[in-house]
C-alpha positions in Angstrom: 13.6 -14.9 -2.3 12.9 -11.1 -1.9 9.1 -10.6 -0.4 7.3 -8.5 -3.4 6.0 -5.3 -3.5 2.6 -3.9 -4.1 1.1 -0.4 -4.2 -2.4 0.0 -4.3 -4.2 2.6 -4.7 -8.1 3.3 -3.2 -6.4 0.7 -0.4 -8.7 2.4 2.2 -11.7 0.5 0.7 -13.6 -1.4 -1.5 -11.6 -3.6 -4.2 -9.0 -2.0 -2.8 -9.3 -3.3 0.9 -9.7 -6.4 0.1 -7.1 -7.3 -2.5 -4.7 -5.5 0.5 -5.6 -8.1 2.4 -5.5 -11.0 0.7 -2.4 -10.1 -0.8 -0.8 -9.9 2.8 -2.4 -12.8 3.9 -0.5 -14.7 1.3 2.8 -12.5 2.4 3.3 -10.2 0.4 4.5 -6.6 1.4 1.7 -3.6 0.4 2.0 -0.3 0.6 -1.8 1.1 1.0 -2.7 4.7 -0.9 -5.9 6.1 -0.6 -6.9 9.8 0.6 -7.9 8.1 4.1 -6.4 5.1 6.0 -9.0 5.1 8.9 -10.4 1.4 7.2 -6.7 -0.2 7.0 -6.4 0.0 10.9 -7.2 -3.3 11.3 -4.5 -4.5 8.7 -1.7 -2.1 10.3 -2.6 -3.7 13.4 -2.3 -7.3 11.6 0.6 -6.6 9.3 2.5 -4.1 10.8 5.8 -5.6 9.2 4.0 -5.7 5.8 1.9 -3.1 5.2 2.4 0.7 5.0 -0.1 3.8 4.4 0.5 6.5 2.5 -2.0 9.0 2.9 -2.3 10.7 -1.0 -4.7 12.0 -3.7 -3.9 10.5 -6.9 -4.9 13.5 -8.6 -1.8 15.1 -7.3 0.6 13.9 -9.3 3.9 15.5 -6.4 1.8 13.2 -3.6 1.5 10.4 -5.8 5.9 10.7 -6.3 6.4 11.6 -2.7 4.3 8.1 -2.2 6.1 5.9 -4.6 9.4 7.3 -3.6 8.5 6.7 -0.1 8.0 2.9 -0.7 11.3 2.3 -2.8 13.6 4.2 -0.2 11.7 1.6 3.0 11.1 -1.5 0.2 13.8 -0.9 -2.7 11.6 -1.4 -5.4 8.0 -1.4 -6.2 6.9 -5.1 -8.6 3.1 -4.7 -8.7 0.9 -1.2 -9.0 -2.7 -2.0 -8.2 -4.7 1.2 -9.9 
């Protein structure tokens, strides 16, 4: 069975961060999108094979498209989007 892929915007803090951590602990692959990945460092260390950080301002359509395209290139799908 394929591991689900989740994109989380605002993954660098607050609810997005805690959701990313919870999903990683449950075995999901997570693409965290945020303007800063500074707070994601502990998760990147703990889950290097299942967490990718994409620095992105979600108000910029081209940046969002590039991040999503990158996730699809690497993991072949996006199963869940949390915005």
